[in-house]
C-alpha positions in Angstrom: 100.0 91.6 188.5 99.4 88.7 191.0 99.0 90.0 194.3 102.1 88.6 196.8 101.1 86.5 199.4 98.4 84.4 200.6 94.6 85.5 200.1 92.9 86.4 203.6 90.4 83.2 204.4 87.0 84.3 205.5 87.1 81.0 207.6 90.3 82.5 209.6 88.4 85.9 210.4 84.9 84.1 211.3 86.9 82.0 213.8 88.5 84.1 215.4 85.9 86.9 215.9 83.8 84.2 217.0 86.3 83.1 220.0 87.0 86.9 220.6 83.0 87.9 220.5 82.4 85.0 223.4 85.5 85.9 225.1 84.6 89.6 225.2 81.0 89.1 226.2 82.3 86.8 229.2 85.3 88.5 230.6 84.7 92.1 229.0 87.6 94.3 227.7 90.1 93.9 230.5 89.6 89.7 230.1 89.7 90.2 226.3 93.2 88.3 225.5 94.3 88.0 221.9 96.8 85.2 222.5 93.8 83.1 224.0 91.5 84.0 221.2 94.1 82.6 218.8 94.4 79.6 221.0 90.5 79.1 220.7 90.4 79.7 217.5 93.1 77.3 216.5 95.1 79.6 214.5 98.5 81.2 214.8 99.6 84.2 217.1 101.0 85.9 214.1 97.9 85.3 211.7 95.7 86.7 214.3 98.0 89.7 215.0 98.3 90.4 211.3 94.7 91.2 210.8 94.2 92.9 214.2 97.5 94.4 215.7 96.4 95.4 219.0 93.2 94.2 221.2 91.7 97.6 220.4 91.5 96.6 216.8 90.4 93.1 217.9 87.5 94.3 220.1 86.2 97.1 217.5 86.1 94.1 214.6 83.8 92.2 217.5 81.7 95.1 217.9 81.2 95.6 214.0 80.6 91.9 214.0 77.4 92.3 216.3 76.3 95.2 214.8 76.2 93.7 210.9 73.0 91.9 211.7 70.8 95.0 212.7 68.4 96.0 210.3 65.9 99.0 210.1 62.3 98.4 209.4 60.5 100.7 207.3 56.8 100.2 208.3 55.6 103.8 207.0 55.2 105.0 210.1 58.3 106.8 211.8 56.7 106.8 215.4 57.1 103.4 215.4 60.2 102.7 213.2 62.6 105.2 215.0 61.9 104.0 218.6 62.3 100.2 217.2 66.0 101.2 215.4 67.4 103.5 218.8 66.0 100.2 221.0 68.4 98.0 219.1 71.2 100.7 219.5 70.2 100.9 222.8 70.6 96.9 223.1 74.1 97.0 221.5 75.3 99.4 224.1 73.9 97.7 227.0 75.5 94.3 225.8 79.0 96.2 226.0 77.8 97.5 229.0 77.1 94.2 230.5 79.9 92.5 229.4 82.5 90.5 231.6 79.6 91.4 234.7 77.9 88.4 236.6 77.8 85.1 235.7 79.2 86.3 232.1 83.0 86.7 233.6 83.2 83.3 233.6 84.7 80.6 231.4 82.2 78.3 229.3 83.8 75.4 231.3 83.0 77.1 234.6 86.5 78.7 235.0 86.4 82.6 236.0 89.1 84.4 234.4 91.9 85.1 236.6 95.6 87.1 236.6 97.3 84.6 234.8 94.9 84.3 231.7 95.8 87.7 230.7 99.2 87.5 228.3 100.9 90.6 227.2 99.4 93.0 224.6 100.9 95.3 221.9 102.2 98.5 222.8 99.4 101.0 223.3 97.0 98.5 224.7 95.7 98.8 228.3 98.2 97.1 230.4 96.8 93.8 231.9 95.7 93.9 235.7 98.2 92.6 238.3 97.9 91.0 241.6 96.8 93.4 244.1 95.4 96.0 242.0 91.8 96.9 243.1 88.6 95.8 241.2 86.5 98.4 240.0 83.3 98.5 241.8 80.6 96.2 241.1 78.1 99.2 239.5 75.7 98.4 237.1 76.0 102.3 235.7 79.5 101.7 234.6 79.8 102.2 230.5 81.9 99.2 230.6 83.6 98.2 227.0 81.2 101.2 225.6 83.9 103.6 227.3 87.1 101.2 226.1 86.1 101.8 222.5 86.1 105.3 222.9 89.4 105.8 224.2 90.6 103.1 221.8 89.6 105.5 218.9 91.9 107.7 221.0 95.0 105.4 221.0 94.9 104.2 217.4 94.2 106.9 214.7 93.1 103.9 212.6 91.0 102.7 215.2 89.2 106.0 215.3 88.7 106.0 211.9 87.7 102.6 211.3 84.9 103.4 214.1 83.7 106.5 212.2 83.1 104.5 209.1 81.4 102.2 211.2 78.8 104.8 212.8 78.6 106.5 209.3 77.5 103.2 207.4 74.9 102.6 210.4 73.7 106.0 210.7 73.1 106.4 207.0 70.5 103.9 207.4 68.7 105.9 209.8 69.0 109.2 207.9 67.4 107.3 205.0 64.5 106.4 207.3 64.3 109.9 208.0 64.4 111.2 204.7 61.7 108.5 203.5 59.1 110.0 206.7 60.3 113.2 205.2 58.9 112.3 201.6 56.0 111.0 202.6 54.7 114.1 204.4 55.6 112.4 207.9 58.3 115.4 208.7 58.7 119.1 208.1 60.2 119.4 204.5 63.1 121.7 206.2 63.9 119.0 209.0 67.7 118.8 209.2 67.8 115.0 209.3 71.0 114.3 210.4 70.9 117.2 213.4 67.4 115.0 214.6 69.5 111.7 214.6 72.5 113.1 216.3 70.2 114.8 218.9 68.7 111.0 219.5 71.8 108.7 219.2 74.3 111.3 221.4 71.3 111.1 223.8 71.5 107.1 224.1 75.2 107.7 224.6 75.3 110.3 226.8 72.8 108.0 229.2 75.4 105.1 228.8 78.5 106.9 229.4 78.2 109.6 231.7 74.4 109.3 233.8 74.6 105.1 233.4 71.2 105.1 233.6 68.9 102.3 231.9 68.6 102.7 227.7 65.6 100.8 226.8 62.4 100.5 224.5 60.6 103.1 226.5 63.5 105.6 226.9 63.5 105.5 222.8 60.2 106.2 222.7 60.4 109.2 225.1 63.5 110.4 223.0 61.3 110.1 219.8 58.4 112.1 221.0 60.1 114.6 222.4 62.3 115.6 219.4 59.4 114.7 216.7 57.4 117.1 218.6 59.0 119.7 216.5 59.8 118.0 213.7 56.1 116.7 212.6 53.8 118.3 210.4 51.3 119.5 212.6 47.9 117.6 211.9 44.9 119.8 210.5 
């Protein structure tokens, strides 16, 4: 049977996600307007909403697009490769935390986002800011879009399922890296790879969402060094 309807065009998806990525990084989650994204991408609003029914769905698609280019390096030295991969995770978290702050909050043409730039979203999304609303403190420790995506998973079960699938695919790369280190004899043969990576990745998210402290290469190396003290095969 021939499927009904027109096939989904990859160039439309790319145009929308490119425009959404630019807007999200400029203005943050609150400034991500699906209607404005559709206008920038030159597509009908109905086309966008068929693919991404709410702002939450669109924001998650942007994050998945940004993460798609992340690769994991296996040089044969787990103490070098694991911090490098955690650093990529940290970079993604920092990028989302910083979205819409400082100079990135301004429009490329030079205009800052205003209340009038925010059209209505579909039910279930965060309401747009209104005149008189107090600005959030300019605090670099805020979790920003990272926290919004966590909340989005609670608002929409399908977004939660998509988030879990996205992170499961990403985590599988790290699990494979650790398994190869076990096979090479760098790590204990009885190592619980999944639990070890949960400890490492969980610490990064805790630092961003709860403490607001920096996550960088130095912190990634400290995490790995601490975790591998109990996981590494003792040197004779």
